[in-house]
Structure formats: structure tokens, C-alpha cells
C-alpha angles and dihedrals in degrees: 000000000000121000114195115211092346108237114176092253089056092056089050089053090048090052090050092054093043092056090057095054125087092231125034108255125238111245130219123184118206113194144148110271091239094047124110113287114247120265090237135034109273131160107259142201103207091196135107130052098206137019097276095051092044091053093046089050088052093050091047089051092049097047097080093045109117099216096047096137088062095048118123118183123202109197118211116186143122111315092241089054100045101092092054094042091055101040099041097062088053090055094044092047090052095211098307094140110275111136113210126196133171128239088222124003114204125177107267119242119243090259091051090048089057091049089049091054091045093050093043088057090047092052091047087052089048091053090051100041110012091245128099090211092244088139088071089075102040096171092051091044092052092048094050093045091050091048090053097039095239 
């Protein structure tokens, strides 16, 4: 189970999903290094300063796992972020067997739909070149890195 940016409501949603599964899931929190620490001890990837870099960090972390074909990810994040957080790992994984599902799957707003398209293109670029294309917007890249302390 992956929790993006670990707000307390997100951990409650993760608990709700975990209670419905036969085996308790392993949790992984992906958050900005300067973000608020989680309310409970959880393994963390302190990488990524926006959705695309968080997802690429997740895929890099999953690659060496031996039972990858059996991996199922439940994504728990802000409702406005859910569509991207579920679809982007599928793109980044390029069909290698990770099954991704949301905790809650709302209909994305028009603004979120545009971000989904943008990030889907970025992850497709990452698969082809190893870069998310963040360098194309250097001011935005610098601001997000500074905000996260990376």
C-alpha cells in the first residue's frame, strides 16, 4: 500500500482498506523530505518533489523486488490527486505486472484531467529517456525542489 504525502486522513483510509484484505498490507509512504512526518512509523521513500518524481521513485524502488508480478498497490492520496496517482504507476511500470488500485476513485476535475494528461506524457517520456522532462520548466523545478529540500 502506498500513501502519498501521508496526511492523517490518508492513513485512516489505508487502515480501512487494510482491514478488508486477507493479509495486512505492507505500507510505504512517499513524501517530500520537508513535508510533515507521518503520525505513525511507516517505511518511507523521501524522494520526489512532484507526482512524476514520486512515481518514478516508487517504480525504481519496486524494480528489484523479487515477487513483483504478485505486487498489488493500493494508492491512498488526496482525492484530487487519486486519478494521476493510480494511472501513472501503470504507465511507468509499462505493463510489467504491478496491479494498481485506488483507495477512493473520484471523477477528476477538468484541471486534474489536464494534469493527468501532462503527467502521463511525462512518464511516457521517462520510460523512453529516463527523464521526466522537469528540466523543461526550470523555474518550477527549482521552486519545487526548494520547497521539498532536495
